[in-house]
N, C-alpha and C positions, 0 to 999 in steps of 0.2 A: 465770518472770519476774514480779516483784511489781508492784503497781499503780503505784508511783512510777516504776519503771524504764520501764514501758510508756508512762506519760504523757510521760516525757522523750524516748522514742523517737518518739512521735507528734509532739511539739513540734519535734524535730529534723527529722523528715520534712517537716513543714509549712514550716519555714524553707527546706529544700532545694527544695521545690516552688515557693515564692515566688521564690527566687533563680533557678530555672530559667526561670520566666516572664519575669523581668526580663532575664536574659541573652538570651532569645529575641528580645525586643523590641529590645535593643541590637544584636543580630546583624542583625535586619531593617533597622534604620536604617543600620548600617554597610554592609550589602550595597548598599542604595540609593545611598549616597554613593560607594561603590566603583564601582558601575555608571556613575554620572554622570561620575566622573573618568575611567573607562576610555573612555567614549564621547568625552569631550573629547580624550583622548590619541589615540584613533583618528582623529578629525577632524584633529588636528594632523599626524599622520603622513601622512594622505592629502594634506594641503595641501603638505607638504614632502617628498613622496615622492622628488623628484629629488635631494634632499640626503641622504636616508636610504636606503641600499641594503637595509637589513634591516627596512623598514617593516612587512613581513608576518611577521617572524620570531617573533611571539608565539604563532603556532599557532592563532589564533582563526579560527573559521568562522562566517559568518552564514547562518542558515537563514530563508528568508522565510515558510515555513509549517510551524511546529512546534506541537505541542500539549502544554501543561504540565498535569500533575495535581498538585495540592497537597492532601494529606490531613492533618488535624490531629485527634488523639485528644482526647476529652473524658472526664472521670470522676475527676479528682483529688479533688474535693470529696466525692464519694461514698466514695472509698477511705479518706479520713481518718477515717471513722466505723468502720472495720474495726480488728481487732486487728493487732498487729505481724506476726504470722504471715501473716495474710491480705493485709496490705500487700505483703509480700515476694512472695507468690504472684501477686498482681495485677500487680506490676511485671514479674515473669517472663512473665506472659501478654502484657503489652504488647510485650516483646521478641519473643515468639512471633508476635504479629500483624505486627510490623514485618518479621520474617523471611518470613512468608507473603505479605505485600504485595510483597516483593522477588521472590518466586517467581512471583507472578501477573504482575508487570511484565515479567519475563524471558520468560514464556510468550507475551506479545504483542509481544516484541521492542522493549520500551521501555527507555530508559536511566535507571537510578536515579541521582539527584543526591544528593551528600552533604548531609545535613540535620542538624538538632540536636534533641535531646530527644524530644518526642512528635509530631514532624512527619515526614511522608514525602513526598518529591518525586520524580516521574519524568517523562520527556519522550518523546514519540513523534515520529518524523521526523528524528532527529538521527544515530543510529548507522548507519542505512541509509535509502535512498530509499523513501518510503512515503507516497503522496499520500492514502491512506486513514487516516492517523494519527489524525485526530479520532475516527474510528469505533473503532479499536482501543483508544485511550485510554479512551473511554467504556465499552467492553466491560470493560476491566480494572477500572474503578471499580465497575461493577455487580457484578462477581465478588468484589471486595473486600467489598462490603456483604453479599453472599450468604454469604460465609465468616463474617463477623462476626455476622450475625443468626442463623446456625445454631449458634452456640455457646450451649449451654444455660446456662452459667455466665457469660454476658457481663457484665462490669463496666464495659467501655469502650464508648463510642460514638465516631463519627467524622463529621466534616464534610469533604466533598470539593468542591474547586473545580476547574474545567477551563476553560482559555482557549487559543484558537488565535491565533497571531500570529508575529511575527519574534523570534528569539532569537539570541544569540551564544554559541557553545559552544567550550570549550577542553578538550582532554584533558590531564589532569595525571597523569603516570606516576610512581608511587612503587613500592609493592609490587605494585600491580595497577592496571589502567586505571580512572581515576576522571574524571568529567566535572564541570566547573563551567559552569553555564548562567546567563546574565544577560540583562537587558533589561526593557522595560516589561511584556512578557507575563508574566514571572516575578513582578514586583512587583504587577501587577494581580491575578493569581490568588491571591496570598498574602492579599489583602484580602477576596476572595470568600468564603473559608471562615468569616469572622467573622459573616456574615449568614445562614448556613445553619442549618437545623434539624437535630435529632439524626438521624444516619444518612441524610443526603441527599446528592445529587450536584447541585450547581449549575453551570451552564455559561453561557458568554457567548453573545451573539447570533451572533458569528462562528462558534463551534463549532456552535451550533444549526443554522445554515444548511447545514452540511456533514453533519449526522447525522440530520436530521429525517425522512428517508425510511425510516429503520430504527428510530428510537426515538420513543416517545411523550413529549412534553415539555409543560410548562405554564409560562406566563409568570409571573414572580414580582414583580420590581420593578426599580427603577433604582438602581445603585450609584454613588455619587459617586467619581470618580477624580481624583486630584490633577493639576491643570494640563490636564485634558481634560474633554470632555463626559461626562455620566453613562453608565454601562455597563448595557445591558439584560441582565437575568439570567433564566434559565429553570431549572426543576428537571426532571431526568430521572426520569420515573415508571416507566420500564421499556422493554423492547424491544416493538415493535409486535406485536400478536397475529398469529400465523401465522409469526413468526420466532423465537419463544421456546420453550424446552424445559422450563420450570418454571412453576408457577402464579403466582409473583410476577413473572415475565417479566424475570429477571435474567440468565439464561443463554441463549445462542443455540442454535438448532437447525441442521440441515443446510441448510435453505433460506437462513438468515442467512449461513452460511459461504459458500455459493455466491455470494450477492449481494456479499459482501465481496471474494471473489476477482475478481468482475467489476469492482468498483471499483478493485482493484489491477492490473487488466489493463494499464492505461496505463503503470504502472511497468515491468511485464514487457516490454511492447512497446518502450518506450524503450531498455531494455537490449539487446534482440535487434536492433533496428534499428541501434543504435550498433555492435554487434558486426559486423553485415553491412556497414555503411558503411566500417568501418575494416579489414575482413578479406577481403572478396570480391576476386577477381582483376579486373583492369581490363578484361579482354576479355568479361566477362559483361554484354553490352549488353541482354540480355532478363531473365535471372535475377538481377535486381538489387533494390535496396531498393524501388523503385517497384512492381515486380511483387508483392513480398510485401505491401505496403500494399494494392494492388488486390485481392489474393485475400482478405485479412482483411476488407476492406470489403464485397466482394461476398458472402462467406460469411455475414456478419451480415445483409446485406440479404435474401438468399434464405432464411436461417434464420428471420427474422421473418415473411416471407411464407408460409413453410411451417408456421408455428405451433409452432416449437420452444420448449421451456421453458428456464428460466435455466440449468439444469445442462447441457442439450444445447448451448446457445449457448456456454457457457464452454468445453466440450471442443472444439467446432468452431472457435471463434476461436483457441484456443491451438494447435490442430493447423495451422491456416492460417498462423499466425505462424511456426511452426517448419518448415513443410513443405519449404522450400528452403535451410535453414541448412546442410545437408550439403555445399553447394557450397563452403563454407569449407574443406572437407577434400578432397573429390574430386568431379569432374564425373560420373564413372560411379558408379552405385549411390548417388547422393546421397540418395535416400530413406532408405536404411538409416543413412547417416551422420547424417541429420537426427534420426532417432529416438534415436541415441546422444547427441546434443547435448541433446535434450529431457530425456532421463533424467538427465543430469548437472545440468541447470539448474533444473528445476521443483521439486524438493524444497525448495529455498531459498525458494520462493514459496508453500509450504504446500499443494502439490498432493499427494494421497494416491497410494500405489502403484497402486491400481485406476484412478484417474483418468489417471495417466501411461500405463498400459497401453492404455487406450481412446484416448488422444491419439495414441499411436504407431501404433495400428491404423488410425486415420483418415489419418494421414500416408502410410502405405504404400498407401492406396487411390489416391494420385495417380500411382503408377507406371504407365506406359503399357504396354499398352492398358488404359484404365480399365474396371474391372469391379466397380462398387460393390455392396456386400451389404446396405446399409441406408440410411436417409435421410441420416445424417451423412456417409457416404462419398459418396453421390450429390451432396450439396450441394458438398462440397469439390472433387469432380471437375468440376462445372459452373463453379464459381468459378475454378478453375485455368485452364480453357480458355474463360473468358468472352470474351476478346478476339476469338474466332472470329466472334462475332456483333455486334461493335461497329463503329462508324463509323471508328475509328482502326485497323482491322485491318491495312491495308497497312503503315503505318510500324512497327507493333508486330511484324508478321511479318518485316519487313526487319531489324529489330534482332536477331531470333532467327537470321536468316540470317548476319548479320555475326558473331554470336557463334560459330556453327558454323564459318564460314569462317576465323576467327582461329585455330581449333584444327585446321584442315585436315580438317574433317569434312564439307564440302560444296564440290563443285568449281565450281559456277556457279549464277547466279541462275535460269537456265532449269531446271536440275535441281531446284533448290529449289521452284520453282513447280509442277513436275510432282508432287513429293512432297507438297506442300501440297494440291494438288487431290485427290489420292488420299486423303489423311488426312481432309480436311474432308468429302468426299463420304460417307465411311463413318462420320463422327462423329455422335453424337446427344447431346442434352441429356437428363439423366435426371430432372430435377425438372420439375413443372408450371410453376413460376416461371421456370426457365431456358428452357423452350420458348417461353413467352409473351413473354419479354423479348428473346430472341436468335435464335430459329430463323429468322424471316423475313429478318433482316439477314444471317444466315449464308448463306442461299441466294443472296443478292445477291453475296456475296464469292466464291462458287463461279464465278459468271459472270465476275466481274472477273479471276479468276486464269486462266480459260480464254482470255480476251482477251490477257492478258500472255504466255501461252505462245505463242499464235499470232503476236503481234507479234515476239517473240524469234526465232521460226523465219524470219520474213520478213527 
């Protein structure tokens, strides 16, 4: 290619780049206008809902806590100094970066939003329930920087903004599932990238409050936001020491992963409790949602007192959450059924096969008579039978009697009290914490049951 042709190509490329930037700005302004009109339409529909039966037919869903990542690539001016061959190579590299960013977002279960030109947008907390979405989005951003900075021939830089807030999402189905996300959160984060430095991740104060336990951040400045007070911005410097696996602290280690699963435990607990609430037989007066919550709470309490680490607490709490889910399938051998449900459910929450095996082992320790082999099994056994040493022992044990009676497994309250007396007299708490908290009260229960048996005989 001669010099004249090369100059023409460079001039044409420069014009295309300028047009691209102009189109992006027009697209942003049109998007904001569209969002404003959509909000006004939604308010009208809500106001006239009695007159419009299809008020919700648009398929839009509002999410109160979603996290938006907006990445904008920089480097057009540098590329203009290159030859035409290099320009094509760098444009191909931009396409590769966008593809790799998409892979990273999918790894963290984020939804990619259709964007234009050299921008990339993804959202956490939309496609699936994830209260830890500010953390996973920030992790994705740091991994994007890690990938970019480890490219020896890097010609592009990127500014990333992250903001957590409410968004409205709609699935648009054509050839494949595509999301359109709108709202102030999206508009705000699009402005945040303009004030960022080369290869930085800027986050809002809202996001900062949700991630500061795991990430090191520094305060930057205030960003003016149209029609609102100024937005506080922070720059993410990296993952806190002790939670990173690389020297720049961009990538998480196993300790970070465990802490993230503990953050996400609330999502898992909500899912399991909803499953129990909607699926357990009505005659389960004892093995109900309340019992599961009690065992999870007590397991955590004893676990902290016994000095468990994060990984042990995660396994223990998860086992406690699932230990009676087998009642959804069968009363007999419900422990085995519980492990089957755990094995089907936990992979979707990023538990590893080894962790799931450990959780199932802990669940099986609750099968009577208890014979715990380690501290985790001892704790769940104590938590499962915690009521034996509580002040509400009588009403709780009566609930268990009613449950057995409803299944024709217990002939009379007197027989039940006899069996209870025998069971409690032989029972022991296996942890030091369990003995200190419940053993004295348990001995009082034994005397109360003896009196009940005597009164029944009279």
